[in-house]
VOPAGU-2260 file (C-alpha; in pm, 1 decimal, decimal comma):
REM VOPAGU-2260
SITE   aa  ch    i         X         Y         Z
SITE  MET   A    0   -7440,2  -24340,1   -5437,4
SITE  VAL   A    1   -7356,6  -24671,7   -5267,1
SITE  ILE   A    2   -7120,4  -24769,7   -5550,6
SITE  ILE   A    3   -6941,2  -24434,5   -5524,5
SITE  SER   A    4   -6893,7  -24474,8   -5149,3
SITE  ILE   A    5   -6764,0  -24829,7   -5197,0
SITE  MET   A    6   -6516,8  -24710,8   -5460,4
SITE  ASN   A    7   -6407,1  -24431,6   -5227,2
SITE  TYR   A    8   -6351,1  -24686,6   -4950,7
SITE  MET   A    9   -6152,4  -24913,7   -5184,3
SITE  ASN   A   10   -5939,4  -24620,2   -5299,5
SITE  LYS   A   11   -5865,5  -24530,4   -4938,7
SITE  ILE   A   12   -5757,7  -24886,7   -4857,5
SITE  LEU   A   13   -5543,8  -24908,7   -5172,5
SITE  PHE   A   14   -5378,1  -24576,3   -5092,7
SITE  MET   A   15   -5303,3  -24683,0   -4736,0
SITE  CYS   A   16   -5155,8  -25015,3   -4853,8
SITE  TYR   A   17   -4944,8  -24837,6   -5115,9
SITE  PHE   A   18   -4823,3  -24579,9   -4862,5
SITE  HIS   A   19   -4741,4  -24850,7   -4606,9
SITE  PHE   A   20   -4552,3  -25053,1   -4868,9
SITE  ASN   A   21   -4349,2  -24747,3   -4974,3
SITE  LEU   A   22   -4272,7  -24670,3   -4609,3
SITE  GLN   A   23   -4153,9  -25028,7   -4554,1
SITE  LEU   A   24   -3928,7  -25009,6   -4860,9
SITE  HIS   A   25   -3788,4  -24675,4   -4744,8
SITE  TYR   A   26   -3706,8  -24797,1   -4394,4
SITE  SER   A   27   -3566,2  -25129,1   -4514,1
SITE  SER   A   28   -3334,1  -24946,6   -4755,2
SITE  ILE   A   29   -3222,9  -24715,1   -4472,3
SITE  PHE   A   30   -3151,8  -25012,2   -4243,7
SITE  TYR   A   31   -2971,6  -25188,6   -4528,3
SITE  GLU   A   32   -2745,9  -24887,8   -4579,3
SITE  LEU   A   33   -2686,2  -24865,2   -4204,6
SITE  TRP   A   34   -2605,8  -25233,2   -4153,1
SITE  VAL   A   35   -2427,5  -25296,5   -4483,9
SITE  PRO   A   36   -2198,1  -25000,5   -4552,5
SITE  ALA   A   37   -2082,8  -24979,0   -4912,3
């Protein structure tokens, strides 16, 4: 049971990191389009 809880915890951290990274990419692309018009 301890291993399962640890894996759950790791999955949660990985998901949060992935979500945060995607959010950063999204906002940076928005700012790039705002500041550097095509």
